[in-house]
C-alpha positions in Angstrom: 0.0 0.0 0.0 1.2 3.5 -0.7 2.3 6.0 1.9 0.1 8.7 0.3 -3.1 9.6 2.1 -5.2 8.6 -0.9 -2.8 6.0 -2.2 -3.5 2.6 -3.6 -1.5 -0.2 -4.9 -0.3 0.3 -8.5 -2.4 -2.8 -9.5 -5.5 -1.1 -8.2 -4.8 2.2 -10.1 -4.1 0.1 -13.2 -7.4 -1.7 -12.9 -9.3 1.6 -12.4 -7.7 4.0 -14.9 -7.6 4.0 -18.7 -4.3 2.8 -20.0 -3.2 6.2 -21.2 -4.0 7.9 -17.9 -2.2 5.1 -15.9 0.8 5.5 -18.2 1.1 9.3 -17.5 0.0 9.2 -13.8 1.9 6.2 -12.5 4.5 5.4 -15.1 5.7 9.0 -15.6 4.6 9.2 -19.2 3.9 12.4 -21.1 1.1 13.0 -23.5 2.1 14.5 -26.9 2.1 18.3 -26.9 -1.1 20.1 -28.1 -3.1 16.8 -27.7 -4.5 17.3 -24.3 -8.1 18.2 -23.5 -7.2 21.1 -21.3 -4.4 22.9 -23.2 -6.9 25.4 -24.6 -9.4 25.4 -21.7 -10.4 28.9 -21.0 -13.4 28.5 -18.7 -13.3 29.4 -15.0 -13.0 26.6 -12.5 -10.7 24.2 -10.7 -8.4 21.6 -12.1 -8.1 18.6 -9.8 -6.2 15.4 -9.7 -7.7 12.9 -12.2 -6.9 10.0 -9.8 -8.0 11.2 -6.4 -9.9 14.5 -7.2 -7.7 16.6 -4.9 -7.9 20.3 -6.0 -4.6 21.3 -7.6 -4.9 24.4 -9.8 -7.3 27.4 -10.3 -8.1 28.5 -13.8 -7.1 32.1 -12.7 -3.5 30.8 -12.5 -3.6 29.2 -16.0 -1.8 30.9 -18.9 -0.9 30.0 -22.5 2.8 29.1 -22.4 2.9 27.9 -26.0 4.4 24.6 -24.8 1.4 22.4 -25.8 0.5 21.5 -22.2 -1.8 23.2 -19.7 0.4 25.7 -17.7 -0.1 27.4 -14.4 2.0 30.0 -12.6 1.0 28.7 -9.2 -0.9 25.8 -7.6 -4.1 26.3 -5.5 -2.1 25.4 -2.4 1.5 24.4 -2.4 0.9 21.5 0.0 -1.1 19.8 -2.8 2.0 19.5 -5.0 5.2 17.5 -4.2 8.4 18.3 -6.1 11.2 15.9 -6.7 14.3 16.0 -8.9 14.0 14.3 -12.2 17.1 13.5 -14.2 15.4 11.3 -16.8 15.8 11.7 -20.6 19.2 13.4 -20.1 17.6 16.5 -18.5 17.6 18.1 -15.1 14.0 19.0 -14.2 11.7 19.1 -11.2 8.8 16.6 -11.4 5.5 17.5 -9.8 3.3 15.0 -8.1 -0.1 15.1 -6.4 0.7 15.0 -2.7 -2.4 13.0 -1.9 -2.1 10.0 -4.3 1.4 10.4 -5.8 0.1 10.8 -9.4 2.7 12.3 -11.8 1.4 15.6 -13.0 4.3 17.0 -15.1 7.2 19.4 -14.3 7.7 22.9 -12.9 10.1 25.3 -14.7 11.5 28.7 -13.7 10.4 30.3 -17.0 6.8 31.4 -16.1 5.2 34.8 -15.9 4.9 37.0 -12.9 4.0 37.0 -10.1 5.9 33.6 -9.4 8.1 33.2 -12.5 7.1 29.5 -12.4 5.5 27.4 -15.1 3.7 24.3 -13.8 3.6 22.3 -17.0 0.9 19.6 -16.5 -0.4 16.7 -18.6 -4.2 17.0 -19.3 -4.5 13.3 -18.7 -3.5 13.8 -15.1 -6.2 16.5 -14.5 -10.0 16.7 -14.3 -11.6 20.1 -14.8 -14.6 21.2 -12.7 -16.2 24.4 -14.2 -17.0 27.2 -11.7 -20.8 26.9 -12.2 -21.0 23.3 -11.0 
């Protein structure tokens, strides 16, 4: 069993999630740029973890980075996001994970807009959008 508050065994996640979502969220995969459902999302609302529904990002913090993935300059609450070094693929990056279930979200970079200067680059497959009017 996972040490995350909303954690499950990988076999449980694999049985519950579509293969593409499992690949991104629990195998560190990345969806192709400009392919995700939320890259162009402009509505007001909250983006939450696709796996455990923890609230992660507010649409007010979303911006068009031109990267091909949904990008945010800040999370809703920094305790919802874990950061860990990622040296995969010959790069030095900071991976971001949901602090509640351990799902891989994407990476954070120091090339974002004010006020933080950060760009949380997130896979649409790791998110679920809840519009403000619901």
